[in-house]
C-alpha positions as CSV (number, residue, x, y, z in Angstrom):
1,X,41.3,146.7,102.0
2,X,42.3,146.2,98.9
3,X,45.1,144.4,100.2
4,X,43.2,142.2,102.1
5,X,41.2,141.1,99.3
6,X,44.1,140.0,97.6
7,X,45.3,138.3,100.2
8,X,42.3,136.1,101.0
9,X,41.7,135.7,97.3
10,X,45.3,134.0,97.1
11,X,43.9,131.2,99.8
12,X,41.7,129.8,97.5
13,X,43.4,127.1,95.5
14,X,41.9,124.6,93.0
15,X,43.2,121.5,94.5
16,X,44.0,119.0,91.7
17,X,42.7,115.5,91.1
18,X,43.6,114.0,94.5
19,X,40.2,115.8,95.8
20,X,37.7,117.4,93.2
21,X,38.4,119.4,90.0
22,X,35.4,121.5,91.2
23,X,36.1,122.2,94.7
24,X,38.1,125.0,96.1
25,X,40.0,125.1,99.1
26,X,41.4,127.7,101.6
27,X,45.0,127.1,102.0
28,X,47.7,127.9,104.7
29,X,50.9,127.3,104.3
30,X,53.0,126.3,107.9
31,X,56.9,126.6,107.5
32,X,59.9,125.8,109.7
33,X,63.2,127.3,108.8
34,X,67.0,127.3,110.9
35,X,68.0,130.6,110.4
36,X,71.7,130.0,111.1
37,X,73.2,132.3,113.5
38,X,71.2,135.1,112.9
39,X,72.7,137.5,115.2
40,X,73.5,141.1,115.8
41,X,76.6,143.1,115.9
42,X,76.1,143.6,119.7
43,X,78.2,141.8,122.0
44,X,75.9,140.6,125.1
45,X,77.4,140.2,128.2
46,X,75.2,137.1,129.0
47,X,75.7,135.0,125.8
48,X,78.7,133.3,124.3
49,X,78.0,136.0,120.8
50,X,81.5,137.4,121.0
51,X,82.2,135.4,117.4
52,X,79.1,137.5,115.8
53,X,80.4,141.0,116.3
54,X,82.9,143.1,114.1
55,X,85.9,142.3,116.2
56,X,84.8,138.6,116.0
57,X,86.1,135.4,114.4
58,X,83.2,135.8,112.0
59,X,84.1,140.1,111.4
60,X,79.7,140.6,111.5
61,X,79.3,143.8,110.4
62,X,76.0,145.8,110.0
63,X,76.4,145.4,106.1
64,X,76.6,141.3,106.5
65,X,73.7,141.2,109.1
66,X,71.3,143.2,106.8
67,X,72.5,141.1,103.7
68,X,71.7,138.6,105.9
69,X,68.4,139.5,107.0
70,X,67.6,140.0,103.0
71,X,68.2,136.7,102.4
72,X,65.7,135.1,105.1
73,X,63.3,137.4,104.1
74,X,63.7,136.5,100.7
75,X,63.1,132.9,101.6
76,X,60.2,132.8,104.0
77,X,58.4,135.2,101.4
78,X,58.6,132.3,98.8
79,X,58.2,129.2,100.6
80,X,55.2,127.4,99.6
81,X,55.0,129.0,96.2
82,X,53.6,128.3,93.6
83,X,50.7,126.3,95.2
84,X,50.1,129.1,97.3
85,X,50.7,132.8,96.5
86,X,50.7,133.6,100.0
87,X,53.7,133.7,102.2
88,X,53.6,131.1,105.1
89,X,51.0,132.2,107.5
90,X,52.7,130.6,110.5
91,X,56.8,130.6,110.0
92,X,58.7,128.5,113.1
93,X,62.6,129.5,113.3
94,X,65.7,128.3,115.1
95,X,69.0,130.1,115.7
96,X,67.9,133.4,116.6
97,X,69.6,135.5,119.4
98,X,66.9,137.6,120.5
99,X,63.3,139.2,119.8
100,X,65.1,142.3,118.0
101,X,66.6,140.3,114.9
102,X,63.1,139.0,114.4
103,X,61.6,142.8,114.7
104,X,64.2,143.9,111.6
105,X,63.6,140.8,109.9
106,X,60.2,141.1,109.6
107,X,60.4,144.8,108.5
108,X,62.0,143.7,105.5
109,X,60.8,144.6,102.3
110,X,59.8,141.0,101.0
111,X,57.8,140.5,104.5
112,X,56.5,143.9,105.7
113,X,53.1,143.7,104.0
114,X,52.2,140.3,105.8
115,X,52.4,142.1,109.1
116,X,53.9,139.2,111.0
117,X,53.4,139.1,114.8
118,X,56.6,137.6,117.0
119,X,56.5,134.6,120.0
120,X,59.4,134.8,121.4
121,X,61.2,134.0,124.5
122,X,65.2,133.7,125.9
123,X,66.0,130.0,126.0
124,X,69.3,129.2,128.7
125,X,71.1,128.3,126.0
126,X,74.6,129.8,126.5
127,X,75.2,130.6,122.9
128,X,71.8,132.8,122.8
129,X,70.2,131.3,120.4
130,X,66.1,130.4,120.7
131,X,63.0,129.2,118.9
132,X,60.3,131.7,117.9
133,X,56.9,131.8,116.1
134,X,56.0,134.4,113.5
135,X,52.1,134.6,112.7
136,X,50.4,136.5,109.7
137,X,47.9,138.5,112.4
138,X,44.9,138.4,109.9
139,X,44.8,134.8,109.9
140,X,46.3,133.8,113.2
141,X,44.9,134.9,116.5
142,X,47.3,133.1,119.7
143,X,45.4,133.0,122.9
144,X,48.3,131.7,124.9
145,X,52.2,130.5,124.9
146,X,54.9,129.4,127.0
147,X,58.2,128.3,126.9
148,X,58.6,124.5,128.3
149,X,62.3,124.2,129.7
150,X,63.9,120.9,129.0
151,X,65.9,120.0,132.0
152,X,68.8,117.1,131.4
153,X,71.9,116.6,133.0
154,X,74.7,114.6,132.1
155,X,75.8,111.6,133.7
156,X,78.9,111.4,135.9
157,X,80.9,108.9,133.7
158,X,79.7,110.5,130.5
159,X,82.3,112.9,129.0
160,X,82.0,114.8,125.6
161,X,84.7,113.3,123.5
162,X,85.4,111.4,120.2
163,X,83.4,111.6,117.0
164,X,82.2,114.7,116.9
165,X,80.3,115.8,114.1
166,X,80.9,119.5,112.1
167,X,78.5,121.9,113.8
168,X,77.9,125.2,114.9
169,X,75.7,124.1,118.0
170,X,77.7,123.1,121.0
171,X,76.3,121.4,123.8
172,X,77.0,123.3,126.5
173,X,76.9,122.3,130.6
174,X,77.2,123.8,134.0
175,X,80.0,121.6,135.4
176,X,78.8,122.0,139.3
177,X,75.2,120.4,138.4
178,X,76.1,118.6,135.3
179,X,73.2,120.8,133.4
180,X,73.0,120.8,129.9
181,X,71.5,124.1,128.5
182,X,69.7,123.6,125.5
183,X,66.4,125.6,123.7
184,X,63.1,125.6,125.5
185,X,60.2,124.1,123.7
186,X,58.0,126.8,122.6
187,X,54.2,126.4,123.1
188,X,51.5,128.7,121.3
189,X,47.8,127.9,121.3
190,X,45.5,130.2,119.0
191,X,42.9,130.4,116.3
192,X,43.8,129.7,112.7
193,X,40.6,131.5,110.9
194,X,38.7,130.4,113.7
195,X,40.2,126.9,114.3
196,X,42.2,126.2,117.6
197,X,45.2,124.8,116.6
198,X,48.4,124.3,118.8
199,X,52.1,124.6,117.6
200,X,55.1,123.2,119.4
201,X,58.7,124.7,118.1
202,X,61.7,123.0,118.8
203,X,65.4,122.9,118.4
204,X,66.6,119.8,120.4
205,X,70.1,119.2,121.5
206,X,73.1,118.9,118.9
207,X,74.9,116.3,118.2
208,X,78.1,117.6,119.4
209,X,80.6,114.8,121.5
210,X,78.8,112.3,118.8
211,X,75.7,111.0,117.5
212,X,75.7,108.4,120.0
213,X,76.5,110.1,123.3
214,X,74.4,112.9,122.7
215,X,71.1,110.8,121.8
216,X,69.8,110.3,125.0
217,X,69.7,114.3,125.2
218,X,67.1,114.3,122.1
219,X,65.1,111.1,123.3
220,X,64.2,113.2,126.3
221,X,63.4,116.1,124.5
222,X,61.3,114.1,121.9
223,X,59.4,112.7,125.4
224,X,58.9,116.1,126.7
225,X,57.3,116.8,123.6
226,X,55.3,113.7,123.5
227,X,54.5,114.6,127.0
228,X,53.4,118.1,125.9
229,X,51.0,116.6,123.2
230,X,49.4,114.1,125.4
231,X,48.3,117.1,127.9
232,X,47.2,118.8,125.1
233,X,44.9,115.6,123.9
234,X,44.0,114.7,127.4
235,X,42.0,118.1,127.8
236,X,40.4,118.0,124.3
237,X,40.8,114.5,122.5
238,X,40.5,116.3,119.1
239,X,43.5,118.8,119.9
240,X,45.3,119.5,116.3
241,X,48.7,119.8,117.3
242,X,51.7,120.8,115.0
243,X,55.1,120.4,116.2
244,X,58.6,121.1,114.2
245,X,61.7,122.0,114.2
246,X,65.2,121.0,113.9
247,X,65.5,118.0,115.5
248,X,69.1,117.3,115.2
249,X,68.1,113.7,114.5
250,X,66.4,111.8,111.3
251,X,63.0,110.8,111.2
252,X,64.3,107.1,111.9
253,X,66.0,107.9,115.6
254,X,64.7,107.1,118.8
255,X,63.8,110.8,119.5
256,X,61.1,110.3,116.8
257,X,60.2,106.9,116.2
258,X,60.5,105.7,120.0
259,X,59.5,109.0,122.0
260,X,57.0,110.4,120.0
261,X,56.1,107.2,117.9
262,X,55.5,108.6,115.0
263,X,54.5,106.9,111.5
264,X,55.3,107.6,108.1
265,X,51.9,106.7,106.7
266,X,48.7,108.3,107.3
267,X,46.5,104.9,107.4
268,X,48.9,104.0,110.2
269,X,48.6,106.5,112.5
270,X,46.5,105.4,115.6
271,X,44.1,107.7,117.4
272,X,46.0,110.4,119.7
273,X,48.9,109.3,116.8
274,X,51.8,111.1,115.2
275,X,52.1,111.3,111.5
276,X,55.4,112.3,110.1
277,X,55.5,113.2,106.3
278,X,59.6,113.7,106.3
279,X,60.0,109.9,106.7
280,X,59.2,108.9,103.2
281,X,60.9,111.6,101.9
282,X,64.1,110.6,104.3
283,X,63.5,107.1,102.6
284,X,63.9,108.2,99.3
285,X,67.2,110.4,99.8
286,X,66.0,113.7,100.0
287,X,67.5,115.6,102.9
288,X,67.5,119.1,104.7
289,X,71.1,119.2,105.7
290,X,74.4,117.4,104.5
291,X,77.1,116.1,106.4
292,X,80.4,114.0,104.7
293,X,78.4,114.1,101.8
294,X,75.4,112.5,102.9
295,X,72.0,114.1,103.4
296,X,69.5,113.5,106.3
297,X,66.3,115.3,107.5
298,X,67.0,117.0,110.5
299,X,64.5,119.5,110.0
300,X,60.8,118.1,110.5
301,X,57.1,118.8,110.9
302,X,54.5,116.3,112.4
303,X,51.1,116.6,112.7
304,X,48.5,114.9,115.0
305,X,46.0,112.5,114.2
306,X,43.3,115.4,114.1
307,X,45.0,117.0,111.4
308,X,45.4,114.2,108.7
309,X,41.6,113.2,108.2
310,X,39.8,113.1,105.2
311,X,37.0,115.6,106.0
312,X,38.4,118.9,104.9
313,X,35.2,120.5,106.6
314,X,38.1,121.6,108.8
315,X,41.6,122.8,108.3
316,X,43.6,119.3,107.3
317,X,47.3,118.3,106.3
318,X,47.4,118.4,102.2
319,X,51.1,117.5,101.9
320,X,54.5,118.6,102.9
321,X,57.5,119.9,101.3
322,X,61.3,120.6,101.3
323,X,62.2,124.4,100.0
324,X,65.6,123.7,97.9
325,X,65.3,126.3,95.4
326,X,69.0,126.5,93.6
327,X,69.8,129.9,94.7
328,X,69.8,127.9,98.2
329,X,72.7,125.8,97.3
330,X,76.3,126.1,97.1
331,X,77.6,126.0,93.5
332,X,81.6,125.3,94.2
333,X,84.2,124.7,96.6
334,X,84.1,121.9,99.2
335,X,80.2,121.9,100.2
336,X,79.5,122.4,96.4
337,X,75.2,121.1,96.4
338,X,75.0,121.8,99.9
339,X,72.8,124.3,101.5
340,X,74.8,128.0,100.8
341,X,75.6,129.1,104.5
342,X,77.8,132.3,105.2
343,X,81.0,131.7,104.2
344,X,84.5,134.4,104.4
345,X,83.5,135.4,101.3
346,X,80.0,135.8,101.0
347,X,76.6,136.4,103.3
348,X,74.8,133.0,102.7
349,X,71.5,132.0,103.6
350,X,71.5,129.0,106.1
351,X,73.6,125.1,106.1
352,X,69.7,123.9,106.2
353,X,66.8,123.9,103.7
354,X,63.4,125.1,105.1
355,X,60.4,122.5,105.3
356,X,56.7,123.0,105.0
357,X,53.4,121.7,105.1
358,X,49.8,123.1,103.5
359,X,46.9,123.2,105.9
360,X,43.4,123.1,103.5
361,X,39.8,123.4,104.4
362,X,37.1,122.9,101.7
363,X,35.7,127.1,100.8
364,X,32.2,127.2,101.3
């Protein structure tokens, strides 16, 4: 009982001048992190995971796997601090091989006390990487969840060649049907301390083959996302929806700006519209991932208009951030200044920085 009380106390936070110095608010952190190749060491016959085995290209041993788990757990336990002393209530993740690696992750010393639940489905991705949602059971109760497939096909005259960006995430297709194998979109509905909320976890098709040639696949992902949100708002016009993930596109690309019709400023978001706080960050040159010494924000969290109102009698958006602590940054070599990823000599964290938003409600 004492631990539970401490956790609840951590959710009360005196929000500064933007609201009132005399009011206290309950606060929850919602985070997304691309775990970058969270593979176990076992060769699965159904996926292309041979690289991440002891005999594979990465020489992925049990000790390296344990270090990777330890690294990720450290990051996840600190996202949102110091504004919120509690670890994120909801953690969406991508590049996850299977449920077993998530079970290992939530049992790490930095996370075990939070008692996270897991929502995960195996996706059609041929590398065997999926999306998932972790949730603190004492604050969030899922009521339904399903994986929604993204069915896309390559046109006959649309080859994959030229101007390919450096990426671990290669597009794989079925040559007989031109089917592109990519991650499903995970829809989770549940109650955050009694308030219904919907979470969509994404990892959209990569840029392998080049940004322009692969763009239609991410635009299709954006349109599927919009369709899911529309269906939720049709049932409940006030549906609170958070869609988040690694979009493999910036806030300015068509998959986000046109398919989802996002807005960068809260006052510009229409009824049933979508707010993207990471667009303003991108304009300032901030980033979650780097290519060729240029930063971009592929990792984004977006919220429907029902979550950006100024009535804090229910949970509403407060602010967003990129978690880029110094220990997550490469300090030497070719990728100095980039996110500190796995290398031949060191088990890193990820080639992405995590992102997060706060939801707050006036405490009674």
